[in-house]
N, C-alpha and C positions, 0 to 999 in steps of 0.2 A: 633635128626633129623629123621623123618620118610621118607624113600625113596621108600617104597614098601607097597602097600595096596592090600589086597585080596578083590575082589568084589564077595560076596557070591551069585552068580547068574549064570545061564546058558542061560538067556534070551538075545539073541543077540541085540535086540533093546535097552533094558535097559543098557547093557554093553556099547554100542556105545554112548548113550546119556550121561551117567555118565563120561565116558572117555573124551568126548568132554568138559564137564563142568570143569573137573579137569586138563585139558591139560596144563595149564599155571604154574603148581606147581612143575614140574619136578619129579612127583611121578609115579613110574611104577605100573600099574594096572594089576593084575592077576585075571582072572575069575576062577570059579570052573572047567570049561573045561580045561583051561590051566594047572591046577594042577591035572587033572584026577580024580576029585571028583564029585560024583552025588549030586543031590539036596536032602536036608533032607526032612522028612515028615513034612508038615506044618499043625499042628493041634491046633494052638492057637485060642483063642476066639475073637481076634481082630487084627488089623494091627500091633500094637506094639508087641504083643506076637509072631506073625509069623516072624516079622522082627528080633526079638531077637533070635528066634529058628535058623534062617539061619546064623546070625552073630556068635552065640556061637558055632554052628557046625563047621564053617570054621575056627574060632579061635582055637578051640580045636584040629583040624586036622593039622593046620599049625604053630600055635604060632605067626603068623604075625598079624599086625593091620588089622582089618576086617570091611568092610562096607557092610551093607545089607539093602535092602528096601522091603517093602511090600506096594502095592498100590491097589486101587480099584475105580470103578465107582459106584457112589451112587445116587439113586433117592430119593429125600427127602420124598415125600408122600408115598413111598413104604417102609418106615422104613429103608432107606439106602440100600435097595436091588438093584443090586446084591452084592455090597460091597466086603466083604471078599471072596465071591464066584464068582467074576467077570469072571475069566478065566474058572473056572469049569462050570459056567452057560452057557457060550458060547459053550464050548465043548459038554455039555449035549443037547444043542439046535441044534447041528450039524452045528455050525459056527456062526460067529458074525452077519451076515445078519439076520439069524433067531432069534438070541437073540434080535436084535434091534426091529424086528417085534413083538415079544412077549411083550416086554416092552411097545411098542406103544399101543398094544391092552389093556394092563393094565391101560393105562392113557387116554383111549378114552373118558371116562365120566368125566374128570376133565380138567380144564384149567391150573392146577398147574403142570408145567413141570420143576420145580426147580431141579437141580442136582449139584453134585460136584465130583471132583476127590480128593482123599486123598492119601498122601504118609507118611509112617512112616519109618524113616531112623535110623538104629542102627549102632553105631561105637564102637568097642571094641579094646582095646589096653592094653599093659603092661607098667606101669609106676613105676619104682623102685620096681619091683617084686609085684606090686599091680595091679590087673585086674580092669580096668575102663570101665564102660559102659555108653554111652551117647545116648540120643534119640533126634532126630530132626524131626519135623512134618511140612508138607506142605498141604495146602488145597486151592483149586481154585473153586469158585462158578460159576455157569452158568445155562444153560438150556439144557434139552434133546431135540434133534432136529431130526425130522423124516419127510420125508425120509432122510437117511444119505447123506452127501455131502462131496466130496473131495476124493483125491486119495493118499494123503500123510499120514504119521503116521501109527498107528497100533491099534489093539484092538477096544476100544470104541471111538476112535478119530473122526470118521465120524459123530457121533450122539451127539457130545457135542459142544455147542457154549459158550465160556467163557463170563462172565459178562463184559459189556462195549465193546464187539466185535460183529461183524456181521458175521464173518467167523467161520466155525467149525474148530476144531483142524486139521482136514485132509485137509482143504482148505489153511491152513497156511504152509509156508515153514518149513522144519524140523528145520532149524537153529532158526527161530523166535519162533516156538512153544517151543523148548527146553529152551528158555530163560524166558518164562512166565509161564510155566506149574507148576503143583503141585510138581513134582520132583525137579524142579529148585528152588522152594521156600524152600524146605527142604534142598537141597544141598547148597544153599547160606548160610543158618544158619550153616551148617556143615563147610563150607569154612571159615566163620568168626571165628569159634572155632579153626579150624586147623591153621589159621594164628596166633592166640593168642598162640597156643602151640609152634609154630616154633619160636616165638619171645622171649620165655622164656629161 
């Protein structure tokens, strides 16, 4: 029976979102901040590698079951840029508003605004003295939207409209968005796996 999971993140928004989605399972969630641990260096070549870097780091430090995610906002026609560098691109652009503007300028000569959010979730735990690593992925298709709309959410939420919806992520309530987004897709896969573990 797993009753405590380390969430290998210091991102307040991610922590709250994941805690909310796992709230019905009676599992205590500890963040890196709770454990006085810094973020590891993320130098992987894709979301999966970065997710595993974070999960392995926290697992090695604590020995506890560990969950880590790496996510990004991807523009299809720009070879999935900013993708892996989503947060770093926004920082280099002096904020998300400028990042949105730069992306829009790159797309001015095309009608293709297809975009998606991707999450890769890694779960590491010890089972009978054997370290198990599991990967769960979530992807949500949609459109890049400019100018940005809405005041909820964070990061690239104001400039993404999911497929089959008319509102951007930031125009949706936090509760609704957290049920349909890319992280929820990955977490629901994890939850199904977690349920199967608990039933054994």
